N, C-alpha and C positions, 0 to 999 in steps of 0.2 A: 773704654774698650773691654771692660770686665777684667777677670783675673788672667794675667798673662803667663803665669807660672814662672815668673822671673825670680832671680836670685840676687841678693845684695841690694845696693842702693840705686843702680842705674842699669838701663838696657838700651839697645839700639832699636828704634821703631820708626818707620817712615810714614805712618798714617798721620799726616800733618793737618791737625784741626785747630792748633793753638792760636791761630790768628783769626779765628771766627769762620773758617771755611766749613761748608756743609760736607756730607759724606762723600759725594761725588768729587768735589774739588780736592778733598783731602787725599784722594787716591791718585790725583794727576801729577803730583810732584815726583820727580825722578832724580836719580843720582847714584853715585857709588861711594863706598867707604873702603879704603884699601890699607892694609897693615904695612908696617915696615917689613923688610925682609928678615927671615929667621931660619936657622938650621933645623932640620927635622931630626930630632934626637929621641923621640918616643914612638911607640907603635901606633897610637891613635890620637886623633884630635877630636875631642868631644865638645858639643855645644848644644844650645837650645835654639830651636827655630820655629817660627810661626809665620802667619801672613798668607799671601797668595800662592796658589799652585800654578805658576807660570814658568816653566823651565827656561833657564837662561835669562829670565826677566825679573823674577822676584826670588832671589836665591843667595846662597853662600857658595863661593867658589874657592877651591885651592888652586893657586897658580904656581907652576914651575916653568921657568924660562918663558914666562908670559902666556903659557898655554893652560887651559883649564883641564886639570887631571882628576878632580873630584868636584861634585856639585850636589846640592840638596835644596829643595824648595819647601815652602809651607804646604798646608793642606786646606787652604781657605778657612783657617781658624785663627783667631787671635791667640788662643792658648798655645804656648810653645812646647813642643815635645823634645825629648832628648834624642839627639842624633849623633853619629860619629863618622869620621873618615878613617879607614884602615890605610895607614901610610907606611907600613913596614917596608914595602918595596922601594920607597924613596929615601931610606935612611942615609943620612950624611949629606943630602942635597939641601939647597936653600929654596925657600918658598915664600909665598905671600898668601894671606887670606883676604878675600874681597867680598863685601856685601853689596848686592846689586838690587836696585829698584829701577827698572826700565819700563814698567807697565803703567799706562795711564788710565786703563779702564777699571772695572770692578775688581776688588781685591788687588789693587795696584799698590801693594805695601809688603814690607817684610819686617819681621822682628827677630832679633838675634841676641843671645845672652850667654854668659858663663862658658867662655871658650877655655878649654883646659887641654894641655898636653899630658898624656897619660899612657901607661902600659896596660891598663885594664879597661874593660867596657862596662859601663853601668847604665841600666835602663830604668825608666819609671815603672818597674814591675813589682808585683807582690805575689804571694802565694795564691793559687787559684781561688780559694775561699774568700780572699780579700779583693778579688777583682769585681768590678761593678756588674759584669755580665755572668757572674756565677749564679747557678740556681739548679732547680730540679724540674723534671717532667715525669708524667705518669700516664699509663694507659690502662683503661679498665674496660672489661667486657660486661655489658649490662645483661643480666639474666635472672634466674630464679635462685632462691635460697638452696635448692637442691644441687645446683651446679658445684662442681669441685674441680680443683686443680688450677694452678697458676704458676707462672714463672716471672722473673723480672730481669731487666738488663740495665747496664749503664754504658755510656759512651765516654771515651777518654776526652779530657779537655774541660775547660771551665764552662763552656756553654751548656753541655748536657752531662753534668757530672753524676747526677743521681736520677735514675728512672725507676719508678715503682710500677709494677703491673698488677692489676687487681681483678679478681672475678667479681661478678655482680651478686654478691651476698651483702646485704646492707650491714650486717653485723660482722661477717667473717671475710676478711680479705688479707692477702699476703703481699708483702713488699720487702725489698731488700736493698741496702745501699752497698755499692761495690767500690772497690779500689779502682783508681783511674786506669790501672793496667789491665783490668778485666775486659775481655772482648765483649762487644755488644751482642749478647745472645739471650734470647728469652721469648716469651709468648704470653698472651692473654687469651683465654678461650672460654666458651660455654658449650654445653651439650644440647642437642635437640634430636628427637626421633620423629621422622615424618612417614606417615602412611601415604600410599599412592594418592595423588591429587591434592595433598596438603602443602602448605608453605609456611615459612616462618621468617622473621626479620631478626638479624643480628645487629645489635647496636653497641657502639663503643664510645667511651669518653677519653679524649686526649686532653690532658691538662698540663700546664706549665707554670712555673713560679720563678721568674727572673725579676725580682723587685728592685734590683740595683739600677743606678742611673749612670750615664756616661758623664763622669765628673768634669772632664775637660770641656764639655759642651755647656756646662752650667757654672763655670768657674766664677762668673760675676756675682753669683749668689753667695753671700757670706757663709751660709750654713750648708753649702752644696754637698759636702762630704757626709753630712748626717741625713741628707734627704734620700728617701727611697720611695718606691711606688706605694700608693695608699693600700693596695690589696694586701701588702705584706703585714698590715696591722690586723687583718682579718684572718689570714691563712699563714701558717708557719712554713708550709712547703706544698709541693704539688699533690702529695698524698692528702693533705687537708682539703685541697680544692676538690679532688675526686670525692672525698667523703661528703662534702657539702652538696655537690651535684647529685650524687646518688641518693642522699637523704631527702633532697628537695626536687627530685627529678620531675615528678608529675606537676608540681606547682610551676617550676621554671618553664617547662615545655608548654604547658597549657596557656600560661600567661603570654608567652612569646607568640604562640599561634593565634591567640585571641587578638593581640595587637595587629598582627599581620592581616587577619580577617577583617578587623575593623578598618584598617587603612585602605584596603583594596575593595571593600564593600562600599563603593562610591559611584556616583554618576559622573565624576570627573574622569577625563580620559586616562587610560591606563598608563600611557607614556608620560603624561604629566605627573601622575603620582610617583612614577619611578624617578623622574628627573628631579623633582623638588625635594625628594627625601634621600636621594642617593648620597649627597654630600654629608649627611649626618654620620656616615661611615668614617669621616675624618676623625671623629672622637676615638676611634679604635686604632689610629695610626700613631706614628712617632711625632706627629704634630702636637699632640695633646698629652698632658700628664695630670694626674692628681697625686700630690705628694703625701707622705705619711703625716705631715702636720696639718692636713686638710686643705691645703692650697691647691686651687686649680691653676694650671699653667699651660700656655700655648705658645709655640713658635708661630711665625706667619705660615710657614710650610714646614715640611719635615727637616728639622735641624737648620732651618733658614730664618734668620732675622729674629733675634731673641726678644723676650720680655713681655709676652702677651700684648703686643703692640696695640695701643688704644685706637689708632686711626685705621687699622685693618680689622680688628675684631669687632668694631662697632657695626660693621656691615653684616656680621654673622647673626642671623635671627634664630637659627635652629636650636642652639643649646639652651637658650632661655626658655623656650617653649616646651622642649622635651625633658630637660633636666634642670629646672630653675634653681635648684639649690647650688649648682656649680657656679652659675653666674652671680647669685647673691654672695657666695663666698668670695668671689673675685672682687666684687665691689667693696665688700667689707674689709677683707684682708689686705688688698693691694691698692686699688684705685683711690679709695677713701681711707686707706690704712697705711701700709709701708711706703707707698708712692706719693703720699699726700704731704704737701708743705702747709702746715697749719697757719703759718704767718702770712702766706700769700694766697692760698687756695689753689696753687699750681699742682697738677697731677703729672708726675714723670711718665712720659708717654711709652717708655719701654721698661718701666720699673727700675730695678737696679742696673739694668743693662744700658740705660741712657737717661740720665736725670735732667731732662729738659722738657720744654713745653711744645706740644703739637696742638695747634689751635683746634683743628677738626677733631682730634682725639679727645681733647678736653670737653668739647661740646657733646661728643658721643657718649662719654662717661656719664654726663648729667642725664641724657636721654635714657641711657640704660639703667640708671638708678631708678628712674620713674617706671620703666618696664619691669624691673625686678620687684618693685613694690606691687605692681599690678599682678604679678605672678606669685604673690604671697597669700597666705591664708588670712593674715591679719596685718596690723600696721607696725609690728615690732621692728621690722627691717627699716622702715622709713624713720621711725623714732630714733634709731641708732645712727643713721647716716646723714640725716637732714642738716645738722649744723655744718658739716663739711661740704655737703652738696651746695648749700647756700653760698659758702665761701668760694666754691668753684665757679658758680654763676657770677659772683661779684668780680672775680678775676677777668672774665670775659667782658663784663660791662665796663670795667676800667679801661680795657683796650679799645672800646668804642668811644673815642675821644670826645666827639660832639654829641654822644647819646642819641644818635638818629637811627640806630638799629642797623647800620652798615659798618662793618669793620674795614679799616683801611691802613692798618699798621702792618708790620712784618707778620706773615702768616705761614709758618712752617706746617707742612701737611703731608698727606699720604703719598703724594707724588715726589717725596723725598728731597724737596728743596724748599727754600723760603720764597714765597710769592709776596708781591706787594700790589697795592691798589685796592679797588672795590670788586670783590670776587663773589659772584652770585651764589655759587655752591657753598662756600664757607660761610657767607653771611646768612644764607637761608638756614644752614645748620645751626648757626649761632642763635637765630630767632627761635628755632624749634627748641633749643636748649633753654632759652629764656622762658618760653611757654611752659616747658616741663617744670622749670623752677617755680613759675606761678602756680601750677597745679599742685605741686608738693607743698608750697607755702600755704595754700588755702587749706589743705588737709591738716597742716600743723598749726592752723589758726594764726598764721603770721600774715595778717592782712596788709600791713604796710609794705612788706617786701613783695607780696603778690601784686599790689597795685603798681609798684615800681616796674616789675617785670612786664606787666600788661601794657603799660604805657610805651615801653621800649619796643615790645613786639608789634604793637599797632603802628607805631611810627615806622619801624623797619619794613613792615609789609607794604606800606604805601611807598616808601622810598625805593624798595626793590623794583617796583613797577615803574615809578617815575624816572629813576636814574639809569637802570640797567636793562630794561626791556625795550627792545627795538621794534616791537610789533610782531616779531616772529620768534625771537629767542632772547634769553637773558645772557648778556655779554659782560666780559671782564674789562672794566675801566682801569688801564694800567697806570702805574705811578711813574711820571717822567723822571723822577730822581733815581729810579732803578731800572734803566733800560737793559741791563745785562741779564735780567732774570727771565725764567720761563713765564709764559702767559698764554691764555687762550684768545685774548683780544676779542675780536668780533666773531670768533669761531663758534660753532655749535658744539658745546661740550656736553657729553653724555650725562655727567653728574650735576648739571647746572641747578637742579632743584632737589638736591639731596635732602634738604631740610623739610620740604613738603612731603617727600616720600616717607621720612621718619615720622612726621606728624600723623600720617595715616596709620603707621604701625602701632602707635600707642594712643590713638584717639584724641589728639590735641586739636584745638581750633586751627583754622586754615592759616598757613604762613603766606601763601600766595593765592589771590583770587582764582576762581575756577577758570575763567576764560583765558587769561594769559598762561596759566598752567597748562591747559589743553593745547594752546598754540605752541608752546615750547616743546611739549611732548611730540606733537605732530612734526615739528621741525627735526627733532632727533630721529624720528622714524624715517622721515623723507631723506635726510642727508647722511645719516650715520649708519643706517641699516642696509646691508647689501648681501645678496646671495652669493657673491664671489669677491673675496677680499683681494684677490690678485691684482686687478687693474689699479685699485687705489694705492696699494703698496708699491707697485711699479712706478707710479707717479711721485708719491711723497717720500719714498726712500731717497730721492734726490734732494728733498728739502730738509729732512731730518736725518740725523746720523743714527742708523740702527733701528731697533724695534724688534721685539721677539715674536716668533711665529706661533702664537697660540691658535690662530686660524690660518690655514694654509691656502695658497691659490686654489680656486675651485670650491672652497668652503665659505660659508656665510658667517656673518657675525655683526656685532654692533661696535663700530670703531669709537675710540674714546673721544676724538674730536675731529671735526672737518671744518673747512673754510670755504663754503659755497660761494661766498662773495669776496674772496681774496683775503690776504692778511696772514697767511700761514708763514710767510718768511720772517715774521717778527716773533714767532712762538718760541724760538730757541734763543731769544735775546738779541740785542743789537749786533753783537759780534757773531751770532749764529752758532755758538759753542756751548750754550746752556744744555748740559747733557741729558736732562730728564725729558727733553722734547721727544725723545724716541718713544716714550710711553704713548704719545698721541697716535702712533701708528698701530697700536695693539688692541686686542679684544680681551678684556678681563671679564670672566664670567660673573664675578661679584658685582661689577658695574652693570652688566647686562641684566642680571636678576633684579637689581635695585630699580632700574628703569622699567622693567617689565611689570614689577609689582605696582609701581606708581601708575603706569598706564591702565592696568586692570582696575585699580581703585577709582580712577577717574572716568571709567567707562570705555576706554580704548581697549576692549577685551581682545579683539582679533590681533591687534598690533602686539600686545603683550604676549599673547600665546605664540605668535610667530617668532618672536625673539627667543623664547624658551625652547621652542621646537628646534630652532637652529642650533642652540647649544646641545640639545639632545642628539641631534643628527651628527654633530661634530664628535660626540663621545659615543658613537656607535661602537660596539665591541670589536668590529672589524678594523677600526681606526685607532682607538685609544681605550685605556682602562675606563669603563663607564663610571667608576666610583672615584676617579682621581682627576679633579679639575685643577690644572696647573696654572700658577702665576708666581713667578720667582722661584717656586719650588713645588714639589709634589704635595697633593692633598692640602691645598691652600685654604686657610681659614676663611678668607673673604667669600669663597664660593658658597659657604653656608647661608649666604643671603637668599639662596634658592627657596628656603622655607618661607621667607617673607612673601614670595609669589603665591605660595599655597594659601597663606593667610589672607592675601588680597582676594583670591578666588572665592573664599568663604565670606568676605566682608566681615572678618572676625574682630570682635572687641571683647576684652575680659578685664575685670578689675576685681581681684579676689577679695580684698578687704571690704569692698562695697557690695560684694555678692552680685556683681553685674556680669551678664553674658549677652552678646548681641551678634547677629548674623545678617548679612545682606548679600546673598549669593550672586555672583556675576556671570556664572555659566548655567544655563537652563534653570533659572530660579523657579520656573513653574513645576519642576520635578527634580529636586536636588537632594543629594545625600553625601555626607563626607564626615571624616573623623575630626575630632577637636581635642585639644588638651587644655587643662585649667590648672590652677595652683595646686590642687590636691588629687588630680586624677585625669581620666580621659573617657571619651565616649563618642557617640554619633549624633550628628544633627541631621534632621530630615525635614523638608518642607514640600508642600504641594499646593498649587493654586487651584482652587475649585470654585466655580460659580462666582467669580469676582472676589472671592474671599481667600483665606489662607489657613492651612493646617500645618502646624510645626510640631516636631517631636524631638525631645532631648532625651537620649538614652545614656545612662552611665554604665560603663563596662568595668571600670577599675577605679578604686579610690572613692572620693566623695566630692560633691559640688554643693556649695551653699549659694542659694539664689534669693536675692531681694528684688532684682529687676531683670527684665528680658527685653532686648531691643530686636525688632524685626522690620523688614522693609515691605511696604504694602504695594499692591498693584497700582499702576500709575493713576487711575481715575478714582481712587478711594477718597472719600470726603470725611466720613465718620465711621466708627467701628463699634462692634459689640464683641467682646472677647470672653471666651470660656476656657478655663484651665482645669485640667484633671491630673492628679497624681495617682496612677493606678485607677481605682474606682472612686476615689474621693475628689470632690470639687475643691478648688483652691480659690480663695478670695483674691481679686486683683483689680486695680484701676488702670485705665488706658489713657495715655496722653499721645495725641497725634501731632506731629511736627513735620509738615510736608508729607513725604512718602514714608516717614519713619513713625512707628508706633512704639512707645515705651510702656511696658506692662510692669506695674509696681505690685509686688506680692506682699500681702499683709495677713498673717505673719510670714516671715521668711520660710523657705523650704530647703531642706537638706536632702539631696538625692545621694544614695549610696549605690554601689555596684548592683546591677540587676533592676534598678528602678527607672521609671519613665515618667516624664512630664509632657503632657500633650496640650497644645494650645490650638483652639479653633477661633478664627477671627472672621466675622461676617461684616462686610463693608457696604456702605451706601455710596453710590457713585456721585461725582461732583455734578 
């Protein structure tokens, strides 16, 4: 449970997992613990309390004559805070203390410690400068060197203790630190003289520097009190931030505007560009951190579900493509670093917050290691992590008891319980991870391990279809020995081919053949996608207990699972109380995006766009914050799967160490333009179909791109090609290999494009 802030050797805590219960079951236990009677002889009763915030249900009560006269609850945190009861008015009377856990749902727990009778009150407080939220802020007016005059102000309290106000003179600016008693008075200004008809723009910089962390939220980290935000290693205070902005203002603003121009200078629909990029804003929220030790860390949502959870974050495709160094650092420092068990290959799925295996998260870490290698400039990352990646793959293979490519042992997963049986979405993910293991083994010249992985993957791909495909959908074959657990049974599960979707993201061989993959996707669209969630919920709320309203009646969405041919009554286990069945009633945008990206990759473009458009409409500003896609908490990390839909629309492939870049546009390929990112920069890809041929242009706007091969998709009737490549005015030597509709251009020698440079390819085709 992380750091409880307990004192001494023992504490009271009702989160009962010691008999092997999962998180949900651990919250269902209830009871009370009542003290003997005692006289009130002191002014205060001080104690530590944590756990659920359920008044009268998860609490500490003071009882006098059997009545509750004082009560306190937790704050939905495991970390216990200091609290006290003022009992001066009850002096001389007798009382009892009672700890209550009467709540069976989420946060159905209470933690209590260090009960003390005292005449003084003590809190977990320190001087303002020692509080984690202490910092500075600054305001600057951007102007010319001739501007003069500035004032500064400060606001009392730790949040805004110091504010510096600065004029826009790059070399001359004034700031002042005030005592907390100083009233917040001050100004930042610049001068301008205007003749009739003239105009001017006044620009300001507002900077802040609060690099502390909420220690109680990160108490499970051994070094949590030494951790701060990474920007504190670059800037000493808000004034230094202002200095940096002012000194680099032209570069910062021009590069930002260049990216915006590059992103929106596209033939893709404007709404689609908005939706698939909006969730990248999650990186600027309290969901995400970069610590001063270089570690990237993420909650699932803002302060919700700790530990950069592997089985949630594996859906988020945005960070790796926009800021690949952050994902590389997480693989190196955490998944294959602090969270890795070298003796077994197990990756703790929540890092220090929960040291246990989540099978889907384990597979996702392997796939992400391959993706991070692809988004690197060279093979240094793979050389470093490969020995541990191999062990991580071997752990999954050991759980495949008969080595047939289908997992059937206990499978704890992102639906927060342990499932049993043969589960298509987890086994397909396992096979994708094995394929990624094969690819990395080949690059590390580990032919023996690559062959082993290939054999398992090929067997598993056959077995998935033979055993789990019913002609319409891939279904979950349950384990009769575990009738009490959640299952989708013969339902149509949105995530049923997660492994194939992942394979498309990183260019792996097929996990599932095309025809059954298409059939399954069409079933998902037919049975799970609805323009109005209301009627379904009205029916199935009677079958499953609960379910959160991420899509409201009258709004559309993609339901997690439906049972068009019956069988829903077994999804909550034989007794009907397997709590996580409520998820099946919900619409998670991370799942919706994952399915949409898979559909678009397989050619079901209209269907994939319809799902994304439905998400976009649900998040219209008149209804919700368009940048905040909620699941369990605000700004949920899984929603960054949206960027995977964008990559699918481009038909994007990249392998930095190999110098490979490929596109196969799915929307208006005859006239297409869109932004792309690579290991060391970003630019624009453009293609036009002309006279049965193809003209493609790669423009670099920032950074660099090393190219040894380019993949493109030809018009349908192309049989052979003649390719011409030009870098600026210079011809580039290349050979062309045609494989179906795909042409692979190999450049000899390789080409390195830098910002401002263009590579243009012209392909003339002979029809079949």
